[in-house]
C-alpha positions in Angstrom: -10.2 3.3 -15.2 -6.8 2.5 -13.8 -4.3 1.2 -16.4 -2.9 -2.2 -15.5 0.7 -0.8 -15.7 -0.2 1.8 -13.1 -2.0 -0.7 -11.0 1.1 -2.8 -10.8 3.6 -0.2 -10.0 4.2 1.5 -6.7 1.5 -0.2 -4.6 2.2 -3.9 -4.0 -0.9 -6.0 -3.3 0.5 -8.4 -0.6 -2.7 -9.2 1.2 -3.4 -12.3 -0.8 -0.2 -13.9 0.5 -0.9 -12.7 4.0 -4.4 -14.2 3.9 -3.1 -17.5 2.7 -0.3 -17.6 5.3 -2.6 -16.7 8.2 -5.4 -19.0 7.3 -2.9 -21.8 6.6 -1.4 -21.4 10.0 -4.5 -22.1 12.1 -3.2 -25.5 13.0 -0.2 -24.1 14.9 -2.3 -21.7 17.0 -3.5 -22.8 20.4 -7.1 -24.2 20.2 -7.7 -22.5 23.5 -6.7 -19.1 22.0 -9.0 -19.7 19.0 -11.9 -20.5 21.3 -11.2 -17.4 23.3 -11.1 -15.2 20.2 -14.5 -16.6 19.2 -15.9 -15.7 22.6 -14.7 -12.1 22.0 -16.8 -12.0 18.8 -19.9 -12.6 20.9 -19.3 -9.6 23.1 -21.7 -6.6 22.8 -18.9 -4.1 22.0 -17.6 -6.3 19.1 -21.1 -6.9 17.9 -21.8 -3.1 17.9 -18.7 -2.6 15.7 -19.6 -5.4 13.3 -23.2 -4.5 12.7 -23.1 -0.7 12.9 -24.6 0.9 9.8 -22.3 3.9 10.3 -18.5 4.4 10.6 -17.0 2.6 13.6 -13.6 1.9 15.2 -12.3 -0.7 17.6 -9.0 -1.7 19.1 -9.1 -5.4 20.1 -6.4 -6.7 22.4 -5.7 -10.1 23.7 -3.4 -11.6 26.3 -2.0 -14.4 24.2 1.7 -13.8 24.7 3.9 -15.3 22.0 4.0 -19.1 21.4 5.3 -21.1 18.5 3.1 -19.2 16.0 4.7 -16.0 17.3 3.7 -13.5 14.6 0.3 -15.0 13.9 -2.4 -15.1 16.7 -6.0 -16.2 17.0 -6.9 -12.6 16.4 -5.0 -12.8 13.1 -7.2 -15.7 12.0 -10.2 -13.7 13.1 -9.2 -10.7 11.0 -8.3 -12.8 8.0 -11.6 -14.7 8.2 -13.6 -11.5 8.3 -11.6 -10.1 5.4 -12.2 -13.2 3.3 -15.9 -13.2 4.1 -16.4 -9.6 3.2 -14.7 -10.0 -0.2 -17.4 -12.2 -1.5 -19.9 -9.4 -1.0 -20.5 -6.7 -3.6 -21.4 -4.0 -1.1 -18.1 -3.9 0.8 -14.3 -3.5 0.4 -12.0 -5.1 2.9 -8.4 -4.2 3.5 -6.0 -6.2 5.6 -2.4 -5.6 6.7 -0.8 -8.2 9.0 2.1 -6.4 10.8 3.3 -9.7 12.3 4.1 -11.1 8.9 6.4 -8.3 7.8 8.9 -7.5 10.7 11.9 -9.3 9.2 11.2 -7.8 5.8 10.9 -4.3 7.4 14.2 -4.9 9.3 16.0 -5.9 6.1 14.7 -2.9 4.1 15.4 -0.6 7.0 19.0 -1.8 7.2 19.3 -1.3 3.4 17.9 2.1 3.8 20.4 3.2 6.5 18.0 3.0 9.4 15.0 4.8 7.9 12.1 4.7 10.4 9.4 5.1 7.7 9.7 1.7 6.1 7.0 0.0 8.2 4.5 2.8 7.7 5.2 3.1 4.0 4.7 -0.7 3.6 1.4 -0.5 5.3 -0.1 2.4 3.4 1.2 1.2 0.0 -0.4 -2.2 0.7 -3.7 -0.6 1.7 -3.7 1.6 -1.5 -2.8 -1.5 -3.6 -5.7 -3.4 -2.2 -8.1 -0.5 -2.7 -7.1 -0.2 -6.3 -7.4 -3.9 -6.9 -10.8 -4.3 -5.4 -12.3 -1.1 -7.0 -10.9 -0.9 -10.5 -13.3 1.7 -11.8 -11.6 4.7 -10.1 -11.5 7.8 -12.2 -8.0 9.0 -11.4 -8.3 12.3 -13.3 -6.7 15.0 -11.2 -4.8 12.7 -8.9 -1.5 13.6 -10.5 -2.0 17.2 -9.5 -2.6 16.3 -5.9 0.5 14.2 -5.3 4.2 14.4 -5.8 5.3 11.3 -7.7 9.0 11.7 -6.6 8.0 11.8 -2.9 5.9 8.7 -3.3 8.7 6.9 -5.1 11.0 7.9 -2.3 8.5 6.5 0.3 7.3 9.8 1.8 4.6 8.7 4.3 2.8 12.0 4.5 2.6 12.1 0.7 1.2 8.5 0.5 -1.6 9.3 3.0 -2.9 12.0 0.6 -3.8 9.8 -2.3 -5.2 7.2 0.1 -7.7 9.8 1.4 -8.3 11.0 -2.1 -9.3 7.5 -3.2 -11.6 7.1 -0.2 -13.5 10.2 -1.2 -14.2 8.8 -4.6 -15.7 5.4 -3.6 -19.4 4.9 -4.3 -21.6 5.6 -1.3 -23.3 2.2 -1.7 -20.1 0.6 -0.3 -18.9 -0.1 3.3 -15.1 0.0 3.6 -13.6 -2.2 6.4 -9.9 -2.0 7.3 -8.1 -4.6 9.4 -4.7 -3.8 10.9 -3.6 -7.1 12.6 -0.8 -7.7 15.1 -0.2 -4.0 15.6 2.0 -4.5 18.7 4.7 -5.9 16.4 5.2 -2.4 15.0 4.8 -0.6 18.4 8.5 -0.7 18.8 11.4 1.6 17.8 11.9 2.7 15.1 8.5 1.9 13.7 6.1 3.1 16.4 5.7 6.7 15.1 4.9 5.5 11.6 2.3 3.0 13.0 0.7 5.8 14.9 0.6 8.0 11.7 -1.0 5.3 9.6 -3.6 4.3 12.2 -4.2 8.0 12.8 -4.8 8.5 9.1 -7.4 5.7 9.1 -9.1 7.0 12.2 -9.4 10.4 10.6 -11.4 8.8 7.8 -13.6 6.9 10.3 -14.3 10.1 12.2 -14.8 12.3 9.2 -18.5 13.3 9.3 -18.4 14.3 5.6 -17.9 10.7 4.5 -20.9 9.5 2.5 -20.4 5.8 3.3 -19.4 3.8 6.4 -15.7 3.3 7.1 -14.8 0.8 9.8 -11.4 0.0 11.3 -10.4 -2.9 13.5 -6.9 -2.9 14.9 -5.9 -6.1 16.7 -3.0 -7.0 18.9 -2.2 -10.3 20.6 -0.9 -8.4 23.7 -1.9 -5.1 25.2 -0.6 -1.9 23.4 0.3 1.4 24.9 0.5 4.2 22.3 -2.4 2.8 20.2 -4.7 2.8 23.2 -4.4 6.6 23.4 -5.6 6.9 19.8 -8.8 5.0 20.6 -9.5 6.6 24.0 -11.1 9.9 23.0 -13.0 12.4 25.1 -16.5 11.2 24.0 -15.9 7.5 23.8 -13.5 4.6 24.4 -13.3 2.3 21.4 -11.3 -0.4 23.1 -12.1 -4.0 23.8 -9.5 -5.5 26.1 -10.2 -9.2 26.0 -8.1 -9.6 29.2 -10.9 -7.8 31.1 -13.8 -9.8 29.9 -14.9 -12.4 32.6 -14.4 -15.9 31.3 -12.4 -14.8 28.2 -8.6 -15.2 27.8 
């Protein structure tokens, strides 16, 4: 069992605030965009991702542009609604990071840190770890200290943070399905955060594609506008896990 003092320390659980802000902002999002996002949910590719009994990945892009809501889109509401719905079930864990809600925070921390490019990626992975620890409090953490370097985690070493994230995944009960939402990814697909975004999403995709996983792991990455680097991660030799809403007749 994770002590409460450890649970509170290096891994902030910010998703509750993110959920509240996204769902509380529905009124400023274009009703047309909301309706269009709902149409995307009805597509076969999204349905396959949602109901798959095995691990699955999907990059969902829109063509919304940026209106008065700016950092929150209809796809943000979609991700938050799914996250909230899954959390009332006892057979799943849902993780959410809304990139669009944190750019100013990342910029401030980055300036304070003399231009470090790892701030965004570190914020993402720390938030996901914090949510994982909060939702599954019966982790046996024996041996974790031998696998990680506490100093590097404290210093915000992204590679070192990905290690305990994977370690925790491997110790989840196989009765669970873990679903991870990365919303508004295009907001981090800029310098100097792009490389770190790719590393974190790559880490998540490695878990999805790991055939040794004993339970389903699903990832949905959304973006209000088309991405570039992220598309390459989802376009593999054997499949294309990309749903570009711009190309669906009658949608967006």
